[in-house]
C-alpha positions as CSV (number, residue, x, y, z in Angstrom):
1,M,-18.0,18.4,81.2
2,K,-15.0,19.8,79.6
3,W,-14.3,16.9,77.3
4,V,-17.7,17.0,75.8
5,A,-17.3,20.7,75.0
6,F,-14.0,20.0,73.5
7,F,-15.5,17.1,71.3
8,L,-18.3,19.4,70.1
9,L,-15.6,22.0,69.2
10,F,-13.5,19.5,67.3
11,L,-16.6,18.3,65.3
12,T,-17.4,21.9,64.4
13,L,-13.8,22.6,63.2
14,A,-13.7,19.4,61.2
15,T,-17.0,20.2,59.5
16,G,-15.7,23.5,58.5
17,C,-12.6,21.8,56.9
18,V,-14.7,19.5,54.9
19,L,-16.9,22.3,53.7
20,E,-13.7,24.5,52.8
21,D,-12.1,21.5,51.0
22,K,-15.4,20.6,49.1
23,Q,-14.6,20.4,45.4
24,V,-15.4,23.4,43.4
25,I,-17.8,22.8,40.2
26,P,-15.8,23.7,37.1
27,E,-17.0,26.8,35.6
28,D,-17.7,25.0,32.2
29,G,-19.6,22.2,33.9
30,G,-18.5,18.8,34.6
31,V,-19.9,15.2,35.2
32,E,-21.3,13.5,38.3
33,A,-18.8,11.2,39.7
34,G,-20.2,9.5,42.7
35,P,-18.3,10.4,46.1
36,C,-16.1,13.0,44.3
37,G,-19.2,15.0,43.4
38,M,-18.6,16.9,40.1
39,C,-15.4,16.1,38.0
40,D,-14.0,17.8,35.1
41,F,-14.7,16.5,31.7
42,D,-11.0,15.6,31.2
43,T,-10.9,13.6,34.4
44,P,-14.4,12.1,34.8
45,I,-13.7,9.2,37.0
46,C,-13.6,9.1,40.8
47,N,-10.9,6.8,42.3
48,D,-10.7,5.2,45.7
49,D,-8.8,8.2,47.0
50,L,-11.8,10.4,46.1
51,E,-9.6,12.0,43.3
52,C,-11.0,12.9,39.9
53,V,-8.8,10.9,37.3
54,E,-9.0,9.7,33.6
55,C,-9.4,6.0,34.6
56,T,-9.1,3.3,37.1
57,A,-8.6,-0.5,36.8
58,K,-12.5,-0.9,37.3
59,E,-13.5,2.0,34.9
60,D,-11.7,2.7,31.6
61,S,-14.4,3.8,29.3
62,F,-13.0,7.3,29.1
63,C,-9.8,5.7,27.6
64,T,-11.5,3.2,25.3
65,E,-13.6,6.0,23.7
66,K,-10.3,7.4,22.7
67,T,-8.8,4.1,21.5
68,L,-6.4,4.2,24.6
69,V,-5.8,1.9,27.5
70,C,-5.6,2.7,31.3
71,K,-2.3,2.9,33.0
72,T,-3.8,1.9,36.3
73,D,-1.0,2.9,38.7
74,A,-1.1,6.5,37.2
75,F,-5.0,6.5,36.6
76,E,-4.2,8.1,33.1
77,C,-4.9,7.0,29.5
78,V,-1.9,5.9,27.4
79,E,-1.3,4.2,24.0
80,C,-0.3,0.9,25.5
81,N,0.7,-1.2,28.4
82,A,2.0,-4.1,26.3
83,S,2.5,-4.9,22.6
84,S,-0.9,-6.6,22.5
85,D,-2.3,-3.2,22.8
86,C,-0.6,-2.0,19.4
87,N,-2.4,-2.8,16.3
88,D,-0.7,-0.7,13.7
89,P,1.8,-2.8,11.6
90,A,4.1,0.2,11.5
91,A,3.8,0.6,15.3
92,A,3.4,-3.0,16.7
93,R,5.8,-2.8,19.7
94,C,5.0,-1.1,23.1
95,N,7.7,0.9,24.5
96,T,6.7,0.4,28.1
97,A,8.8,3.1,29.4
98,Q,6.9,5.8,27.6
99,N,3.7,3.6,27.2
100,E,3.8,4.4,23.4
101,C,3.6,2.1,20.4
102,E,6.7,2.1,18.0
103,G,8.0,0.0,15.2
104,C,8.7,-3.7,15.6
105,E,12.1,-5.0,16.5
106,S,11.5,-8.8,16.1
107,E,8.9,-11.2,14.9
108,A,7.6,-11.5,18.4
109,D,6.3,-7.9,18.2
110,C,4.2,-8.8,15.3
111,I,2.3,-11.7,16.8
112,G,-0.8,-9.7,17.2
113,I,-0.9,-8.2,13.8
114,E,-3.1,-10.6,11.7
115,G,-1.6,-11.6,8.3
116,R,1.7,-9.8,9.0
117,P,4.0,-12.1,11.0
118,L,7.4,-10.8,9.9
119,C,9.3,-7.8,11.0
120,D,11.1,-5.8,8.3
121,D,12.5,-2.4,8.7
122,R,10.5,-2.0,12.0
123,T,7.2,-2.7,10.2
124,C,5.2,-5.9,10.5
125,V,4.8,-7.4,7.0
126,Q,3.2,-10.5,5.2
127,C,6.3,-11.3,3.2
128,T,9.6,-10.3,1.8
129,P,11.0,-10.9,-1.7
130,G,13.8,-13.0,-0.3
131,T,11.5,-15.2,1.5
132,E,8.4,-15.2,-0.8
133,D,8.6,-19.1,-1.6
134,A,7.9,-19.7,1.9
135,D,5.6,-16.7,2.8
136,C,3.4,-16.8,-0.2
137,G,3.1,-20.2,-1.2
138,G,4.0,-20.0,-4.8
139,T,2.9,-16.5,-5.6
140,S,5.0,-13.3,-5.6
141,C,5.6,-10.7,-2.9
142,N,4.9,-7.3,-3.8
143,P,8.3,-5.5,-3.1
144,R,6.5,-2.1,-2.3
145,T,3.8,-3.2,-0.1
146,L,5.4,-6.4,1.2
147,T,2.1,-8.4,0.7
148,C,1.6,-11.5,-1.2
149,T,-0.1,-11.1,-4.7
150,E,-2.2,-13.5,-6.5
151,T,0.3,-13.9,-9.4
152,T,2.0,-17.3,-9.8
153,L,5.7,-17.0,-9.8
154,A,7.5,-16.7,-13.1
155,S,4.1,-16.7,-15.0
156,R,4.1,-13.3,-16.8
157,E,5.2,-12.9,-20.4
158,T,6.9,-10.2,-22.1
159,C,4.8,-6.8,-21.9
160,Q,2.3,-8.4,-19.5
161,T,1.7,-6.6,-16.1
162,C,3.7,-7.4,-13.0
163,V,4.7,-5.9,-9.7
164,S,7.9,-7.9,-9.1
165,D,10.8,-9.2,-11.0
166,S,9.8,-12.7,-9.9
167,D,6.6,-12.4,-11.8
168,C,8.4,-12.4,-15.1
169,K,8.7,-15.8,-17.0
170,E,11.5,-15.1,-19.4
171,A,15.0,-15.2,-18.3
172,G,16.5,-11.7,-18.1
173,N,13.2,-10.1,-18.0
174,R,12.5,-7.5,-15.2
175,C,9.5,-5.8,-14.0
176,V,9.6,-2.1,-15.3
177,A,7.5,0.9,-14.6
178,M,6.2,2.5,-18.0
179,T,4.4,5.4,-19.2
180,Y,1.9,6.3,-21.9
181,Q,1.9,9.9,-23.4
182,G,4.1,11.0,-20.5
183,A,2.0,9.7,-17.6
184,P,2.5,6.5,-15.5
185,Y,0.7,3.6,-17.1
186,P,-1.4,2.0,-15.9
187,D,-0.4,3.4,-12.5
188,M,2.7,4.0,-10.3
189,L,2.5,0.5,-8.7
190,T,2.2,-1.8,-11.7
191,G,4.9,-2.5,-14.3
192,F,5.5,-4.6,-17.4
193,C,8.0,-7.5,-17.8
194,L,10.7,-6.3,-20.2
195,K,13.9,-8.0,-21.5
196,T,17.2,-6.3,-20.4
197,F,19.6,-5.9,-23.2
198,T,23.3,-5.9,-23.7
199,V,25.7,-5.8,-26.6
200,G,25.7,-9.5,-26.8
201,D,22.0,-9.9,-26.2
202,P,20.1,-7.6,-28.6
203,C,16.5,-6.7,-28.6
204,E,14.0,-8.3,-31.1
205,R,10.9,-6.9,-32.9
206,P,8.6,-5.3,-31.8
207,Y,10.5,-4.3,-28.7
208,L,13.3,-2.3,-30.4
209,V,12.8,0.9,-28.7
210,P,15.5,1.2,-26.0
211,L,14.5,2.2,-22.5
212,L,17.7,3.3,-20.9
213,G,18.8,3.4,-17.3
214,R,15.6,2.2,-15.7
215,E,15.2,0.7,-12.4
216,S,12.7,-2.2,-12.0
217,L,10.0,-2.2,-9.4
218,S,12.0,-4.8,-7.4
219,G,14.8,-2.1,-7.1
220,P,18.3,-1.7,-8.2
221,P,20.4,-1.9,-10.3
222,E,19.3,0.1,-13.1
223,A,19.5,-1.5,-16.5
224,N,18.6,-1.0,-20.2
225,F,15.5,-2.5,-21.5
226,C,13.9,-3.6,-24.9
227,G,10.8,-1.5,-25.0
228,I,8.2,0.3,-27.1
229,D,7.4,3.9,-28.0
230,E,5.8,5.0,-24.9
231,A,4.6,8.2,-26.4
232,N,2.1,6.5,-28.7
233,V,1.9,2.8,-27.7
234,T,1.0,0.7,-24.7
235,C,1.9,-2.9,-23.9
236,P,-1.7,-4.2,-24.1
237,A,-2.0,-2.7,-27.6
238,V,1.3,-4.5,-28.6
239,L,0.0,-7.9,-27.3
240,A,-3.2,-7.3,-29.0
241,L,-1.4,-7.1,-32.4
242,L,0.8,-10.0,-31.6
243,N,-2.3,-12.2,-30.6
244,N,-4.3,-11.2,-33.6
245,V,-7.1,-9.8,-31.8
246,E,-10.1,-8.9,-33.8
247,C,-12.3,-5.7,-33.6
248,L,-15.3,-6.8,-35.5
249,S,-17.1,-3.5,-35.0
250,G,-14.3,-1.5,-36.8
251,E,-14.1,0.8,-33.8
252,D,-10.9,1.6,-32.0
253,S,-12.7,1.3,-28.6
254,E,-12.7,-2.4,-29.0
255,C,-8.9,-2.4,-28.8
256,P,-6.7,-1.6,-25.6
257,E,-5.7,1.9,-24.8
258,S,-3.7,3.3,-27.6
259,G,-4.9,0.5,-30.0
260,L,-6.4,1.1,-33.4
261,C,-8.9,-0.9,-35.4
262,R,-7.6,-1.3,-38.8
263,D,-7.4,-3.5,-42.0
264,F,-4.0,-5.1,-42.7
265,V,-2.9,-4.6,-46.2
266,D,0.3,-6.8,-45.8
267,G,-1.8,-9.9,-45.1
268,L,-5.3,-8.9,-46.3
269,A,-6.7,-9.2,-42.7
270,E,-9.7,-7.1,-41.8
271,D,-10.6,-5.4,-38.4
272,R,-7.5,-6.2,-36.4
273,C,-6.2,-4.4,-33.4
274,T,-2.9,-2.6,-34.1
275,Y,-1.1,0.6,-33.2
276,L,0.8,3.6,-34.5
277,C,4.4,3.1,-35.6
278,G,7.3,5.0,-36.9
279,D,9.2,2.0,-38.4
280,A,8.4,-1.6,-39.4
281,D,10.9,-2.6,-36.6
282,E,8.1,-1.6,-34.1
283,C,5.7,-4.2,-35.5
284,K,5.5,-8.0,-35.8
285,K,8.4,-10.0,-37.2
286,P,7.8,-10.7,-40.9
287,P,6.4,-12.4,-42.9
288,V,3.0,-12.3,-41.3
289,A,0.2,-9.9,-41.3
290,G,0.9,-6.7,-39.1
291,S,4.6,-6.7,-39.8
292,S,4.7,-3.7,-42.2
293,C,4.3,0.0,-41.1
294,G,2.4,2.3,-43.3
295,S,-0.8,4.2,-43.8
296,S,-2.4,2.0,-46.6
297,G,-2.3,4.9,-48.9
298,T,-5.1,6.8,-46.9
299,G,-2.7,9.6,-46.0
300,S,-3.4,9.0,-42.2
301,D,-0.9,8.1,-39.5
302,D,1.3,5.0,-40.1
303,Y,0.2,1.8,-38.2
304,C,1.5,-1.7,-38.1
305,G,-0.1,-3.6,-40.9
306,G,-0.6,-0.5,-43.0
């Protein structure tokens, strides 16, 4: 019968086409992908159309291994399909046109960023200095990291460490980065509360060394501050003198950095923490032990109390 012969011929031709269209095994190998046979390592998943792709709605392991998600209509791995896929505080919003994470535009974009509910300058943050009362519950907001500190607002005395102007207790004090022997002290992110000075509001001992044109860690404007001799002295050493800290071993190591363990001839006090001075104005207010500046007749460097 002619129709039978025609049908057999059709089957033969069809089989030949399938053989010719059979997927070629990649030269560098591949992975078994079910009905697709071998798929390339970069497209290891077989979809319903028998195409080798990066992912499907049912199989996205190739994407998750790369910390990506599957764009199911394109069968490819992307950064995000929605903002909930974006976990970086600096890129918390999903640009669905490009399927890429980018900076936030509103608080709504920060919902999925734990502990950083606010959008500031396209970054999800914990707090801002202007809203720290509400954001941090009585502690300050670090103006550089925009995270809440453990420091109670307005609790730090002059020459105590701080990260924000709002840490400082005294009116007119700001948080100023300082140095010791030319290097940031104690680091680039920590400052000390120092008083600003003007013609009508001068500095007092022991903070009579002017620090001119400095900007606080909270930002502008620049100001002039009542400071110390940063080449030789640190704020912790100054506070140790003011608080009459003892160093019973007689060793300098018992005192803060830049501190010296000495006897005070001006008050007959023994083994007290002090520091180098160039003038008595850099020491305590008289008439107490540690208010003079001298060497006690030893010929060594001058120190407060000597």
